[in-house]
N, C-alpha and C positions, 0 to 999 in steps of 0.2 A: 566677188567672193576668187575667182577661180585664177584670173589677172592676180592682184595681189599674191597667191602663192606661187605662179610662175613665175614673180617679179621677183621674190623671195629667195625661188629653188634657183633661177640665173645667176644673181645676185654672189647664192654663196657657190655655183661651182665655177662662177669667175675669177670667187675667191680662195679659190683650192687652188685652177689655173696660175694663176698670180703666183701667192705662195709658191708653187711646184717650179716655174722658171726661175723663182727667184732663188730658190732653192738650189737648181744645180746648175745657176750659173753662178753660184762661187766655187767649185769646181772645179769650173771652166776654167778660172783664172789664169793665166801667164804668166810667170816671176820677171818685172822688169829689172833687167840687169844696166847698174849704172857705164854708162859711157867714156872711157878715155879722151878727153879732151886735152891732159898735158900732151899725150904723145900726136895725139891727129891737130887742133887748131893749135897748138904751143903756147899758151896761157901759163906756163910757167910752171909752177910751186900746185895749185889748185890742180886738183884733176880731175872733177867733176860740177857738173855744174850745180849739184845741188851746196858743194861745199865751199864753190863762188856767191850762191843765195847766202849759207852762212854766213859768210865774213861780211853782208849789207847789214843785219837784224842787225848787231849791235851801236852800228852807227848810226842808222832811225833811227833805234829807241833815243840815244842819247840830242841828237835834234829834238824829239819829237815833245821830250824833257823839255830841257834849252827854252822848245817854247811856251810851253808853257806857264815854265817861272817865271817868265818874260812878261805874259799875255795876265800874269797872276801879281806880276810886281805893280805893271803900267793901270790895276784895274785901283791897285790898295794908294799909290800914287795920287789919283783921280782921285779918290775919297778925300787922302788929304786936302787936297786947292782945290776938292768940291764951296766950302768956303756957304752950307747950309744950302746952298741949292737942289732943292726935292731933284727934280730932275736930272742932274750930273751924279746927286751920292747912287739915283736907284741904276743908270747906267754904269754906273762902274762896282757894282754888288754884280747886277749881273754881267758884267766881267768876268768878276771876282768867282761867283754860278759855275760862271764856263769852263773857268781856268781848274775846277772842285772837277765836273763833270770830267772833264778832258783828262785830268790828273786819274780816275778810278778805273773810265776807256784804258789808258795804258799803262794800266795795273792787272786786267782783268786779262789783253792782247797778251802781256808777258807771261802772267800763269797759263794762258794758253799754249801757250808758241814753246812751255817748257815742262810742265803735266802730259798735253795730251799725245805727243806721239811717244812719247816713252810708253806709253798708255799700249798705242799699237805698234811697236816692238819696233819703234825707230832711233837710230844715235845719234840725238839731236839735243844740245843746247847752247845756250847764247853765250853761255862765257868758255 
């Protein structure tokens, strides 16, 4: 019984120490400043690495959406040419299901990239 009480006490003390260290570390975080890569490395109109990454997000989403639409259309075409073959029709339905799941994942990723940075105070927009 005493060992059980000591274990609970040590867990409670450990929890308080962890929470104190986490709380103390939040006040020690130093701000991060953007490095001007335009003048240092000569990248033209891109001033920071964040701007460069920001420019890649929209083309990446566009390519991914084109792939999802193409995959969906291939699945639909395979259903049309299955000619009653149950295995071919099941495979085509699987392709369509995977395309829909891919679309949902892209939609959630887009929403996350739109709203989560704004929630944390970053100035980030895909468009």
